[in-house]
C-alpha positions in Angstrom: 69.0 14.0 28.0 71.8 13.8 25.7 73.6 15.9 23.0 74.9 14.8 19.7 76.6 18.3 18.5 74.5 21.2 18.7 71.0 19.0 18.8 69.8 18.1 22.0 67.7 14.5 22.1 64.9 14.4 24.9 62.6 12.0 26.1 58.5 12.3 26.0 58.1 10.2 29.1 59.6 12.4 31.3 58.2 13.1 35.1 57.2 16.4 36.3 60.9 16.4 37.9 62.7 15.7 35.0 60.4 18.3 33.2 61.7 21.0 35.7 65.2 20.4 35.6 64.7 20.2 32.0 63.5 24.2 31.6 66.2 24.7 34.1 69.1 23.5 32.3 67.7 24.1 28.7 66.2 28.7 29.4 70.4 29.1 30.1 72.1 27.4 27.3 68.7 28.0 24.6 71.0 30.3 22.5 73.8 27.1 21.9 71.4 24.6 20.7 70.1 24.8 17.2 67.6 21.3 17.0 65.5 19.9 20.2 64.8 16.1 19.1 62.4 13.9 20.4 62.8 10.3 21.0 60.3 8.5 18.9 58.0 5.6 21.0 58.3 7.2 24.2 54.6 7.6 25.8 53.5 11.6 26.5 53.1 11.5 30.5 52.4 15.5 30.5 51.0 18.2 27.9 53.9 20.4 30.3 56.6 19.2 27.4 54.6 19.9 25.2 54.4 23.6 26.8 57.9 24.3 27.4 58.8 23.3 23.8 56.5 25.8 22.7 57.5 28.8 24.9 61.3 27.6 24.0 60.2 28.0 20.2 59.0 31.3 20.9 61.8 32.4 22.6 63.9 31.1 20.0 62.2 31.2 16.9 65.4 29.9 14.5 65.4 26.9 16.7 64.6 23.2 15.4 62.0 21.3 17.0 60.4 18.9 14.6 58.2 16.7 17.1 56.1 19.9 17.4 56.1 20.9 13.8 54.7 17.1 13.0 51.8 17.7 15.2 51.5 14.1 16.6 52.5 11.4 19.0 51.3 7.9 19.4 51.3 6.6 22.6 50.4 3.1 24.1 48.2 3.8 26.4 46.6 7.2 24.4 46.7 5.9 20.8 47.3 9.1 18.6 47.6 12.3 20.0 47.0 15.4 17.7 47.7 19.2 18.3 48.1 21.9 16.6 50.5 24.7 16.7 50.8 28.6 15.7 53.5 31.0 15.5 
């Protein structure tokens, strides 16, 4: 994770321990973050990260998460992964 102004950059290849730490870190700071950017080219290791990002978006609808809106990711091990996100 790294901050760039009001944006937070994360990787999709987080382990479950890193995802738990990410959630613990982000929840109290959610009002101060405008955008969560996801680094491209990383393999999505867990659907838990998608669940947390959707939960954050529902908690704060103004939060921008382009990764969710894009609706797909390409992982070397799994190929193209598609999802549908509804508000």
